[in-house]
C-alpha atoms as an extended CHARMM CRD file, in Angstrom:
* protein
*
       266  EXT
         1         1  MET       CA            -13.8600000000       60.0550000000       71.2720000000  PROA      1               0.0000000000
         2         2  PHE       CA            -17.2890000000       61.5920000000       70.6850000000  PROA      2               0.0000000000
         3         3  PHE       CA            -17.5720000000       63.1710000000       74.1150000000  PROA      3               0.0000000000
         4         4  ASN       CA            -16.2840000000       66.5950000000       75.0680000000  PROA      4               0.0000000000
         5         5  ILE       CA            -16.0700000000       67.7080000000       71.4570000000  PROA      5               0.0000000000
         6         6  ARG       CA            -15.7780000000       71.3660000000       72.3900000000  PROA      6               0.0000000000
         7         7  GLU       CA            -12.9540000000       70.7410000000       74.8720000000  PROA      7               0.0000000000
         8         8  ARG       CA            -11.1260000000       68.5810000000       72.3550000000  PROA      8               0.0000000000
         9         9  TRP       CA            -11.4090000000       71.2170000000       69.6340000000  PROA      9               0.0000000000
        10        10  GLU       CA            -10.1970000000       74.0050000000       71.9110000000  PROA      10              0.0000000000
        11        11  ASN       CA             -7.2280000000       71.9490000000       73.0420000000  PROA      11              0.0000000000
        12        12  TYR       CA             -6.3920000000       70.6270000000       69.5980000000  PROA      12              0.0000000000
        13        13  ILE       CA             -6.0940000000       74.1320000000       68.0910000000  PROA      13              0.0000000000
        14        14  GLY       CA             -4.3060000000       75.5310000000       71.1530000000  PROA      14              0.0000000000
        15        15  PRO       CA             -0.7180000000       75.2250000000       69.8260000000  PROA      15              0.0000000000
        16        16  PHE       CA             -1.5480000000       77.5860000000       66.9740000000  PROA      16              0.0000000000
        17        17  TRP       CA             -1.3280000000       80.5830000000       69.3020000000  PROA      17              0.0000000000
        18        18  GLY       CA              1.9980000000       79.5720000000       70.8140000000  PROA      18              0.0000000000
        19        19  ILE       CA              3.4620000000       78.9080000000       67.3890000000  PROA      19              0.0000000000
        20        20  SER       CA              2.2300000000       82.2480000000       66.0220000000  PROA      20              0.0000000000
        21        21  TYR       CA              3.8950000000       84.1480000000       68.8870000000  PROA      21              0.0000000000
        22        22  ALA       CA              7.1000000000       82.1390000000       68.5410000000  PROA      22              0.0000000000
        23        23  VAL       CA              7.2360000000       82.7440000000       64.7830000000  PROA      23              0.0000000000
        24        24  HSD       CA              6.9070000000       86.4880000000       65.4180000000  PROA      24              0.0000000000
        25        25  TYR       CA              9.9700000000       86.3640000000       67.6760000000  PROA      25              0.0000000000
        26        26  GLN       CA             11.8430000000       84.3040000000       65.1050000000  PROA      26              0.0000000000
        27        27  TRP       CA             11.0780000000       86.8540000000       62.4150000000  PROA      27              0.0000000000
        28        28  GLU       CA             12.3890000000       89.6490000000       64.6010000000  PROA      28              0.0000000000
        29        29  ALA       CA             15.4950000000       87.6030000000       65.3210000000  PROA      29              0.0000000000
        30        30  PHE       CA             15.9630000000       86.9410000000       61.6150000000  PROA      30              0.0000000000
        31        31  LYS       CA             15.8610000000       90.6750000000       60.8770000000  PROA      31              0.0000000000
        32        32  SER       CA             18.1040000000       91.7700000000       63.7420000000  PROA      32              0.0000000000
        33        33  GLY       CA             20.7560000000       89.0670000000       63.9230000000  PROA      33              0.0000000000
        34        34  ASN       CA             22.5220000000       88.4310000000       67.2470000000  PROA      34              0.0000000000
        35        35  GLU       CA             25.8860000000       88.5820000000       68.9520000000  PROA      35              0.0000000000
        36        36  PHE       CA             25.8930000000       84.8810000000       69.8420000000  PROA      36              0.0000000000
        37        37  ASN       CA             25.9690000000       83.5080000000       66.2770000000  PROA      37              0.0000000000
        38        38  LEU       CA             22.7860000000       81.6160000000       67.0900000000  PROA      38              0.0000000000
        39        39  SER       CA             20.2810000000       80.5730000000       64.4850000000  PROA      39              0.0000000000
        40        40  PHE       CA             17.2990000000       82.9030000000       64.2770000000  PROA      40              0.0000000000
        41        41  ARG       CA             15.1730000000       80.0570000000       65.6770000000  PROA      41              0.0000000000
        42        42  ASP       CA             17.3040000000       79.6290000000       68.8050000000  PROA      42              0.0000000000
        43        43  TYR       CA             17.6780000000       83.3730000000       69.3710000000  PROA      43              0.0000000000
        44        44  GLY       CA             13.9970000000       83.9800000000       68.7110000000  PROA      44              0.0000000000
        45        45  PHE       CA             13.0410000000       81.2240000000       71.1330000000  PROA      45              0.0000000000
        46        46  ALA       CA             15.2800000000       82.7090000000       73.8380000000  PROA      46              0.0000000000
        47        47  ASN       CA             13.6260000000       86.1100000000       73.4980000000  PROA      47              0.0000000000
        48        48  PHE       CA             10.1810000000       84.5190000000       73.3930000000  PROA      48              0.0000000000
        49        49  TYR       CA             10.8270000000       82.4910000000       76.5310000000  PROA      49              0.0000000000
        50        50  LYS       CA             12.3920000000       85.3950000000       78.4220000000  PROA      50              0.0000000000
        51        51  ASP       CA              9.1940000000       87.3700000000       77.8530000000  PROA      51              0.0000000000
        52        52  ILE       CA              6.8500000000       84.5870000000       79.0080000000  PROA      52              0.0000000000
        53        53  SER       CA              8.9620000000       82.9670000000       81.7340000000  PROA      53              0.0000000000
        54        54  ASP       CA              7.4160000000       84.9410000000       84.6020000000  PROA      54              0.0000000000
        55        55  HSD       CA              3.9350000000       83.8960000000       83.4790000000  PROA      55              0.0000000000
        56        56  PHE       CA              5.0500000000       80.2980000000       83.1650000000  PROA      56              0.0000000000
        57        57  SER       CA              6.6870000000       80.4100000000       86.5880000000  PROA      57              0.0000000000
        58        58  ALA       CA              3.4020000000       81.6650000000       88.0800000000  PROA      58              0.0000000000
        59        59  TYR       CA              1.6340000000       78.7390000000       86.4190000000  PROA      59              0.0000000000
        60        60  GLU       CA              4.1840000000       76.2870000000       87.8460000000  PROA      60              0.0000000000
        61        61  ASP       CA              3.5480000000       77.7480000000       91.3060000000  PROA      61              0.0000000000
        62        62  THR       CA              0.0140000000       76.3380000000       91.1770000000  PROA      62              0.0000000000
        63        63  LEU       CA              1.2790000000       72.8130000000       90.4860000000  PROA      63              0.0000000000
        64        64  SER       CA              3.6730000000       70.3030000000       92.0170000000  PROA      64              0.0000000000
        65        65  VAL       CA              6.8040000000       71.9770000000       90.6300000000  PROA      65              0.0000000000
        66        66  PRO       CA              7.8690000000       74.0600000000       93.6770000000  PROA      66              0.0000000000
        67        67  ARG       CA              7.5120000000       71.1080000000       96.0320000000  PROA      67              0.0000000000
        68        68  LEU       CA              9.4410000000       68.8090000000       93.6780000000  PROA      68              0.0000000000
        69        69  VAL       CA             12.3650000000       71.2110000000       93.2230000000  PROA      69              0.0000000000
        70        70  SER       CA             12.5320000000       71.8150000000       96.9740000000  PROA      70              0.0000000000
        71        71  GLU       CA             13.3340000000       68.0890000000       97.3710000000  PROA      71              0.0000000000
        72        72  ALA       CA             16.6960000000       68.5220000000       95.5890000000  PROA      72              0.0000000000
        73        73  SER       CA             19.7530000000       68.1560000000       97.7990000000  PROA      73              0.0000000000
        74        74  GLY       CA             23.5040000000       67.5870000000       97.7560000000  PROA      74              0.0000000000
        75        75  ILE       CA             25.2900000000       67.8780000000       94.4240000000  PROA      75              0.0000000000
        76        76  VAL       CA             22.6660000000       68.7240000000       91.8050000000  PROA      76              0.0000000000
        77        77  LEU       CA             22.6230000000       68.7600000000       88.0120000000  PROA      77              0.0000000000
        78        78  GLU       CA             19.8930000000       71.0410000000       86.6330000000  PROA      78              0.0000000000
        79        79  LEU       CA             19.0070000000       70.5580000000       82.9850000000  PROA      79              0.0000000000
        80        80  GLY       CA             18.2190000000       73.6080000000       80.8640000000  PROA      80              0.0000000000
        81        81  PRO       CA             17.7840000000       76.2910000000       83.5550000000  PROA      81              0.0000000000
        82        82  ALA       CA             17.0900000000       78.9740000000       80.8990000000  PROA      82              0.0000000000
        83        83  THR       CA             15.9570000000       82.0990000000       82.8250000000  PROA      83              0.0000000000
        84        84  GLY       CA             16.3060000000       80.4060000000       86.2200000000  PROA      84              0.0000000000
        85        85  ASN       CA             12.6550000000       79.8590000000       87.1240000000  PROA      85              0.0000000000
        86        86  GLN       CA             13.5710000000       77.0430000000       89.5080000000  PROA      86              0.0000000000
        87        87  LEU       CA             16.2320000000       78.9340000000       91.4680000000  PROA      87              0.0000000000
        88        88  PRO       CA             13.9420000000       80.3570000000       94.1950000000  PROA      88              0.0000000000
        89        89  ARG       CA             12.5170000000       76.8700000000       94.7730000000  PROA      89              0.0000000000
        90        90  TYR       CA             15.7630000000       75.2530000000       95.8810000000  PROA      90              0.0000000000
        91        91  GLN       CA             16.3500000000       74.9440000000       99.6160000000  PROA      91              0.0000000000
        92        92  ALA       CA             19.8420000000       76.4430000000       99.8270000000  PROA      92              0.0000000000
        93        93  LYS       CA             20.5590000000       74.7890000000      103.1810000000  PROA      93              0.0000000000
        94        94  ASN       CA             20.1890000000       71.3710000000      101.5330000000  PROA      94              0.0000000000
        95        95  ILE       CA             22.3720000000       72.1750000000       98.5150000000  PROA      95              0.0000000000
        96        96  ASP       CA             26.1220000000       71.6470000000       98.2170000000  PROA      96              0.0000000000
        97        97  ILE       CA             26.4190000000       72.8120000000       94.6130000000  PROA      97              0.0000000000
        98        98  ILE       CA             24.2000000000       73.0130000000       91.5450000000  PROA      98              0.0000000000
        99        99  TYR       CA             25.5530000000       72.5760000000       88.0410000000  PROA      99              0.0000000000
       100       100  GLY       CA             23.1560000000       74.1460000000       85.5530000000  PROA      100             0.0000000000
       101       101  ILE       CA             23.7960000000       73.0880000000       81.9700000000  PROA      101             0.0000000000
       102       102  GLU       CA             22.3130000000       75.4950000000       79.4280000000  PROA      102             0.0000000000
       103       103  SER       CA             22.8480000000       75.2630000000       75.6620000000  PROA      103             0.0000000000
       104       104  ASN       CA             21.5240000000       78.6980000000       74.6720000000  PROA      104             0.0000000000
       105       105  PRO       CA             23.9880000000       81.5400000000       75.4090000000  PROA      105             0.0000000000
       106       106  ALA       CA             21.2190000000       84.1450000000       75.0760000000  PROA      106             0.0000000000
       107       107  PHE       CA             19.9160000000       82.9940000000       78.4660000000  PROA      107             0.0000000000
       108       108  ILE       CA             23.2030000000       83.2120000000       80.3650000000  PROA      108             0.0000000000
       109       109  SER       CA             23.1790000000       86.8690000000       81.4820000000  PROA      109             0.0000000000
       110       110  VAL       CA             19.5840000000       86.6010000000       82.6980000000  PROA      110             0.0000000000
       111       111  LEU       CA             20.4190000000       83.3610000000       84.4880000000  PROA      111             0.0000000000
       112       112  HSD       CA             23.4310000000       84.8860000000       86.2740000000  PROA      112             0.0000000000
       113       113  SER       CA             21.3170000000       87.8360000000       87.4170000000  PROA      113             0.0000000000
       114       114  LYS       CA             18.7320000000       85.4620000000       88.8560000000  PROA      114             0.0000000000
       115       115  ILE       CA             21.4290000000       83.4360000000       90.5980000000  PROA      115             0.0000000000
       116       116  ASN       CA             22.7150000000       86.5780000000       92.2990000000  PROA      116             0.0000000000
       117       117  ARG       CA             19.2260000000       87.7060000000       93.3450000000  PROA      117             0.0000000000
       118       118  THR       CA             18.3740000000       84.3460000000       94.8940000000  PROA      118             0.0000000000
       119       119  GLY       CA             21.5520000000       84.1180000000       96.9580000000  PROA      119             0.0000000000
       120       120  LEU       CA             22.9250000000       81.0620000000       95.1700000000  PROA      120             0.0000000000
       121       121  LYS       CA             26.0390000000       82.7150000000       93.7480000000  PROA      121             0.0000000000
       122       122  ASP       CA             28.3800000000       80.5260000000       95.7750000000  PROA      122             0.0000000000
       123       123  LYS       CA             26.4190000000       77.3530000000       95.0680000000  PROA      123             0.0000000000
       124       124  TYR       CA             25.4510000000       77.5760000000       91.4000000000  PROA      124             0.0000000000
       125       125  THR       CA             27.8190000000       76.9030000000       88.4950000000  PROA      125             0.0000000000
       126       126  VAL       CA             26.5650000000       77.5960000000       84.9640000000  PROA      126             0.0000000000
       127       127  ILE       CA             27.8370000000       75.2670000000       82.2430000000  PROA      127             0.0000000000
       128       128  LEU       CA             27.3460000000       76.5510000000       78.7170000000  PROA      128             0.0000000000
       129       129  GLY       CA             26.9560000000       73.5480000000       76.4620000000  PROA      129             0.0000000000
       130       130  ASP       CA             24.7850000000       70.6900000000       75.3100000000  PROA      130             0.0000000000
       131       131  LEU       CA             23.6320000000       68.0080000000       77.6840000000  PROA      131             0.0000000000
       132       132  GLU       CA             24.8160000000       65.4430000000       75.1390000000  PROA      132             0.0000000000
       133       133  ASP       CA             28.4220000000       66.7660000000       75.2870000000  PROA      133             0.0000000000
       134       134  GLU       CA             30.1080000000       64.4330000000       77.7670000000  PROA      134             0.0000000000
       135       135  ALA       CA             33.4410000000       66.2510000000       77.4800000000  PROA      135             0.0000000000
       136       136  ILE       CA             31.9520000000       69.5260000000       78.7430000000  PROA      136             0.0000000000
       137       137  LEU       CA             30.2080000000       67.7460000000       81.5920000000  PROA      137             0.0000000000
       138       138  GLU       CA             33.3290000000       65.8560000000       82.6250000000  PROA      138             0.0000000000
       139       139  LYS       CA             35.4070000000       69.0480000000       82.4700000000  PROA      139             0.0000000000
       140       140  ASN       CA             33.0880000000       70.4960000000       85.0970000000  PROA      140             0.0000000000
       141       141  GLY       CA             33.1090000000       67.4180000000       87.3050000000  PROA      141             0.0000000000
       142       142  VAL       CA             29.8470000000       65.8650000000       86.1140000000  PROA      142             0.0000000000
       143       143  THR       CA             31.0700000000       62.2910000000       85.7590000000  PROA      143             0.0000000000
       144       144  ALA       CA             29.8080000000       58.7920000000       86.4300000000  PROA      144             0.0000000000
       145       145  ASN       CA             28.3280000000       58.3550000000       89.9270000000  PROA      145             0.0000000000
       146       146  SER       CA             28.9810000000       61.9870000000       90.8790000000  PROA      146             0.0000000000
       147       147  MET       CA             25.5330000000       63.5910000000       91.2880000000  PROA      147             0.0000000000
       148       148  ASP       CA             23.1300000000       63.2780000000       94.1900000000  PROA      148             0.0000000000
       149       149  CYS       CA             20.2490000000       64.6760000000       92.1780000000  PROA      149             0.0000000000
       150       150  VAL       CA             19.1860000000       65.5970000000       88.6480000000  PROA      150             0.0000000000
       151       151  VAL       CA             16.4300000000       68.1730000000       88.1160000000  PROA      151             0.0000000000
       152       152  SER       CA             14.5630000000       68.2470000000       84.7890000000  PROA      152             0.0000000000
       153       153  MET       CA             11.6370000000       70.6270000000       84.4350000000  PROA      153             0.0000000000
       154       154  GLN       CA             10.3110000000       70.4060000000       80.8670000000  PROA      154             0.0000000000
       155       155  VAL       CA             13.6540000000       69.6420000000       79.2530000000  PROA      155             0.0000000000
       156       156  LEU       CA             13.4800000000       65.9700000000       78.2220000000  PROA      156             0.0000000000
       157       157  CYS       CA             10.9350000000       66.9120000000       75.5540000000  PROA      157             0.0000000000
       158       158  SER       CA             13.6410000000       68.8810000000       73.7170000000  PROA      158             0.0000000000
       159       159  VAL       CA             16.8090000000       66.7820000000       73.8780000000  PROA      159             0.0000000000
       160       160  LYS       CA             18.0600000000       65.2710000000       70.6350000000  PROA      160             0.0000000000
       161       161  ASP       CA             18.1640000000       61.6550000000       71.7940000000  PROA      161             0.0000000000
       162       162  GLY       CA             15.8230000000       60.9360000000       74.6810000000  PROA      162             0.0000000000
       163       163  LYS       CA             17.0050000000       57.3770000000       75.2180000000  PROA      163             0.0000000000
       164       164  LYS       CA             20.6920000000       58.2580000000       75.4100000000  PROA      164             0.0000000000
       165       165  THR       CA             20.0090000000       61.2890000000       77.5960000000  PROA      165             0.0000000000
       166       166  VAL       CA             18.1930000000       59.2170000000       80.2220000000  PROA      166             0.0000000000
       167       167  GLN       CA             20.9410000000       56.5990000000       80.1380000000  PROA      167             0.0000000000
       168       168  ASP       CA             23.5370000000       59.3350000000       80.6720000000  PROA      168             0.0000000000
       169       169  LEU       CA             21.5590000000       60.8540000000       83.5510000000  PROA      169             0.0000000000
       170       170  TRP       CA             21.3440000000       57.4420000000       85.2130000000  PROA      170             0.0000000000
       171       171  ARG       CA             25.1000000000       57.0680000000       84.6900000000  PROA      171             0.0000000000
       172       172  VAL       CA             26.0650000000       60.3650000000       86.3860000000  PROA      172             0.0000000000
       173       173  LEU       CA             23.8030000000       59.8010000000       89.3840000000  PROA      173             0.0000000000
       174       174  LYS       CA             25.3310000000       58.2440000000       92.4570000000  PROA      174             0.0000000000
       175       175  PRO       CA             23.8220000000       54.9620000000       93.6390000000  PROA      175             0.0000000000
       176       176  GLY       CA             20.7500000000       56.1030000000       95.5600000000  PROA      176             0.0000000000
       177       177  GLY       CA             20.7030000000       59.4370000000       93.7240000000  PROA      177             0.0000000000
       178       178  THR       CA             17.3940000000       60.7860000000       92.4360000000  PROA      178             0.0000000000
       179       179  ILE       CA             16.0490000000       62.3420000000       89.2730000000  PROA      179             0.0000000000
       180       180  ILE       CA             13.2860000000       64.8880000000       89.8560000000  PROA      180             0.0000000000
       181       181  PHE       CA             11.1720000000       65.7060000000       86.8180000000  PROA      181             0.0000000000
       182       182  TRP       CA              8.0580000000       67.4680000000       85.5900000000  PROA      182             0.0000000000
       183       183  GLU       CA              7.4550000000       66.9830000000       81.8840000000  PROA      183             0.0000000000
       184       184  HSD       CA              4.7400000000       66.7250000000       79.2530000000  PROA      184             0.0000000000
       185       185  GLU       CA              4.4130000000       63.5040000000       77.3380000000  PROA      185             0.0000000000
       186       186  GLU       CA              2.5770000000       61.3180000000       74.8560000000  PROA      186             0.0000000000
       187       187  SER       CA             -1.1770000000       61.0900000000       75.4110000000  PROA      187             0.0000000000
       188       188  ARG       CA             -2.8440000000       57.7960000000       76.2510000000  PROA      188             0.0000000000
       189       189  ASP       CA             -5.8490000000       58.8430000000       74.1570000000  PROA      189             0.0000000000
       190       190  TRP       CA             -5.5020000000       57.5940000000       70.5570000000  PROA      190             0.0000000000
       191       191  LEU       CA             -7.1460000000       60.5940000000       68.9200000000  PROA      191             0.0000000000
       192       192  THR       CA             -5.0480000000       63.0250000000       70.9260000000  PROA      192             0.0000000000
       193       193  ARG       CA             -1.9090000000       61.0740000000       69.9650000000  PROA      193             0.0000000000
       194       194  ILE       CA             -2.7930000000       61.6230000000       66.2990000000  PROA      194             0.0000000000
       195       195  MET       CA             -3.1140000000       65.3660000000       66.9310000000  PROA      195             0.0000000000
       196       196  GLN       CA              0.1940000000       65.3830000000       68.7980000000  PROA      196             0.0000000000
       197       197  ARG       CA              1.8930000000       63.7890000000       65.8000000000  PROA      197             0.0000000000
       198       198  LEU       CA              0.3510000000       66.2900000000       63.4290000000  PROA      198             0.0000000000
       199       199  TRP       CA              1.4460000000       69.2500000000       65.5450000000  PROA      199             0.0000000000
       200       200  SER       CA              4.9090000000       67.7010000000       65.8850000000  PROA      200             0.0000000000
       201       201  LEU       CA              5.4680000000       68.4510000000       62.1980000000  PROA      201             0.0000000000
       202       202  VAL       CA              5.7050000000       72.1800000000       62.9740000000  PROA      202             0.0000000000
       203       203  TRP       CA              5.9470000000       72.5800000000       66.7610000000  PROA      203             0.0000000000
       204       204  PRO       CA              9.6860000000       71.7210000000       67.0700000000  PROA      204             0.0000000000
       205       205  LEU       CA             10.5240000000       74.2890000000       64.3840000000  PROA      205             0.0000000000
       206       206  SER       CA              9.1230000000       77.1210000000       66.4840000000  PROA      206             0.0000000000
       207       207  ILE       CA              9.4250000000       75.9260000000       70.1040000000  PROA      207             0.0000000000
       208       208  HSD       CA             13.1000000000       74.9450000000       70.3190000000  PROA      208             0.0000000000
       209       209  THR       CA             13.0090000000       71.2950000000       69.1650000000  PROA      209             0.0000000000
       210       210  CYS       CA             10.2540000000       70.4650000000       71.6850000000  PROA      210             0.0000000000
       211       211  GLN       CA              8.4770000000       67.1970000000       70.8870000000  PROA      211             0.0000000000
       212       212  VAL       CA              4.7890000000       67.4500000000       71.7770000000  PROA      212             0.0000000000
       213       213  GLY       CA              4.1900000000       63.7340000000       72.2850000000  PROA      213             0.0000000000
       214       214  ARG       CA              7.4550000000       62.1910000000       73.4490000000  PROA      214             0.0000000000
       215       215  PRO       CA              6.8220000000       59.0780000000       75.6480000000  PROA      215             0.0000000000
       216       216  ILE       CA              8.6640000000       60.4220000000       78.6950000000  PROA      216             0.0000000000
       217       217  THR       CA              7.4890000000       57.7860000000       81.1740000000  PROA      217             0.0000000000
       218       218  ASP       CA              8.6740000000       54.9590000000       78.9360000000  PROA      218             0.0000000000
       219       219  LEU       CA             11.9800000000       56.7080000000       78.2410000000  PROA      219             0.0000000000
       220       220  LEU       CA             12.6890000000       57.0600000000       81.9330000000  PROA      220             0.0000000000
       221       221  LEU       CA             11.5770000000       53.6420000000       83.1110000000  PROA      221             0.0000000000
       222       222  LYS       CA             13.1170000000       51.6740000000       80.2440000000  PROA      222             0.0000000000
       223       223  ASN       CA             16.5330000000       53.3400000000       80.2090000000  PROA      223             0.0000000000
       224       224  GLY       CA             17.6010000000       53.1060000000       83.8120000000  PROA      224             0.0000000000
       225       225  ASP       CA             17.1370000000       50.9220000000       86.8760000000  PROA      225             0.0000000000
       226       226  TRP       CA             15.0400000000       52.8080000000       89.3950000000  PROA      226             0.0000000000
       227       227  GLU       CA             13.1190000000       52.6740000000       92.6040000000  PROA      227             0.0000000000
       228       228  VAL       CA              9.9930000000       54.7590000000       92.0720000000  PROA      228             0.0000000000
       229       229  ILE       CA              9.5620000000       57.2280000000       94.9130000000  PROA      229             0.0000000000
       230       230  GLU       CA              6.6080000000       58.9170000000       93.2470000000  PROA      230             0.0000000000
       231       231  LEU       CA              5.2340000000       58.8960000000       89.7320000000  PROA      231             0.0000000000
       232       232  GLU       CA              2.0550000000       60.6880000000       88.7710000000  PROA      232             0.0000000000
       233       233  THR       CA              0.2600000000       61.9050000000       85.6720000000  PROA      233             0.0000000000
       234       234  GLU       CA             -2.0270000000       64.8810000000       85.1850000000  PROA      234             0.0000000000
       235       235  GLY       CA             -4.3410000000       65.7460000000       82.3380000000  PROA      235             0.0000000000
       236       236  LYS       CA             -7.5860000000       65.0570000000       80.5300000000  PROA      236             0.0000000000
       237       237  PRO       CA             -7.7420000000       62.6570000000       77.5530000000  PROA      237             0.0000000000
       238       238  TRP       CA             -7.8920000000       65.5980000000       75.1400000000  PROA      238             0.0000000000
       239       239  ASP       CA             -4.9230000000       67.5020000000       76.6100000000  PROA      239             0.0000000000
       240       240  LEU       CA             -2.1780000000       67.8250000000       74.0180000000  PROA      240             0.0000000000
       241       241  MET       CA              0.4230000000       68.1300000000       76.7710000000  PROA      241             0.0000000000
       242       242  PRO       CA             -0.5370000000       65.8100000000       79.6220000000  PROA      242             0.0000000000
       243       243  ARG       CA              1.9580000000       66.0380000000       82.4570000000  PROA      243             0.0000000000
       244       244  VAL       CA              4.0170000000       63.3800000000       84.1310000000  PROA      244             0.0000000000
       245       245  TRP       CA              6.0730000000       64.1320000000       87.2060000000  PROA      245             0.0000000000
       246       246  GLY       CA              7.8280000000       62.4510000000       90.0630000000  PROA      246             0.0000000000
       247       247  ARG       CA             11.0470000000       61.2370000000       91.6180000000  PROA      247             0.0000000000
       248       248  LEU       CA             13.0540000000       58.1290000000       90.7550000000  PROA      248             0.0000000000
       249       249  ARG       CA             15.9420000000       56.7480000000       92.8120000000  PROA      249             0.0000000000
       250       250  LYS       CA             18.8540000000       55.0220000000       91.0780000000  PROA      250             0.0000000000
       251       251  VAL       CA             19.3820000000       51.3700000000       91.9510000000  PROA      251             0.0000000000
       252       252  ALA       CA             21.9620000000       48.8570000000       90.7410000000  PROA      252             0.0000000000
       253       253  HSD       CA             21.9220000000       47.4930000000       87.2020000000  PROA      253             0.0000000000
       254       254  GLY       CA             19.5810000000       44.5530000000       86.8590000000  PROA      254             0.0000000000
       255       255  GLU       CA             17.2660000000       45.4890000000       89.7230000000  PROA      255             0.0000000000
       256       256  GLY       CA             14.7820000000       47.1680000000       87.3780000000  PROA      256             0.0000000000
       257       257  ILE       CA             11.7400000000       48.9540000000       88.7710000000  PROA      257             0.0000000000
       258       258  ARG       CA             11.6510000000       47.9360000000       92.4270000000  PROA      258             0.0000000000
       259       259  SER       CA              8.4200000000       49.6410000000       93.3970000000  PROA      259             0.0000000000
       260       260  ALA       CA              5.8670000000       51.9560000000       91.8450000000  PROA      260             0.0000000000
       261       261  VAL       CA              3.1590000000       54.2900000000       93.0700000000  PROA      261             0.0000000000
       262       262  THR       CA              1.2580000000       55.6270000000       90.0860000000  PROA      262             0.0000000000
       263       263  LYS       CA             -1.8050000000       57.8600000000       90.0190000000  PROA      263             0.0000000000
       264       264  ASN       CA             -3.8370000000       58.6250000000       86.8940000000  PROA      264             0.0000000000
       265       265  PRO       CA             -6.3880000000       61.3750000000       87.5860000000  PROA      265             0.0000000000
       266       266  SER       CA             -9.4700000000       61.2470000000       85.3620000000  PROA      266             0.0000000000
């Protein structure tokens, strides 16, 4: 706790800058209105993210994200594609079809443009709706035991009900299907967890319902029966958004966690 005071302080105040930028976009959205009948928060977030997505994509390029997404194959469900940052990372030759479910209509035109530019027009179907809406998913063929792969890149932090979402993702995966994820999660450092909870009072209001300290690892492992292909964490004790990423393979009910390879960098 008493070590690395400077690093802790810099990290603990870090969200202030993201929130201030997001609030600016929300204010502009409040003044202008929008054609989608979105709340000013949702429309402001879409404009905010569209402006920073290239920078965020460049950041992801330095991490495990491109390699993880390239592992997707067969029939794929992508959660929250937004501006389509992951599209160039798919290996088209390994893909039958990708269903991208996106709840914010302000992203759709940008997403379609990216789909066309990356040559996935014949393999990518955009579904406008909420991940929690089973009727919309089923209408588009996303049903029980129908997906070879689910891709979630920083989306599980923002869903309304994390437990139900993971259960539903397990349900739609075929036996032997995989979920590929890269998320931020709850810190294992007690002081950082306190700061996460404090920031969570305001962070979801500006950054599209994102929960700073959601226990992603627990949500995944406790709400589905998996074989762990890879599961790793990244981050210092004072990081407000330590990362967890990996691949889990669906196994039959009752088999639980069959194997695990976990790395915790210091």
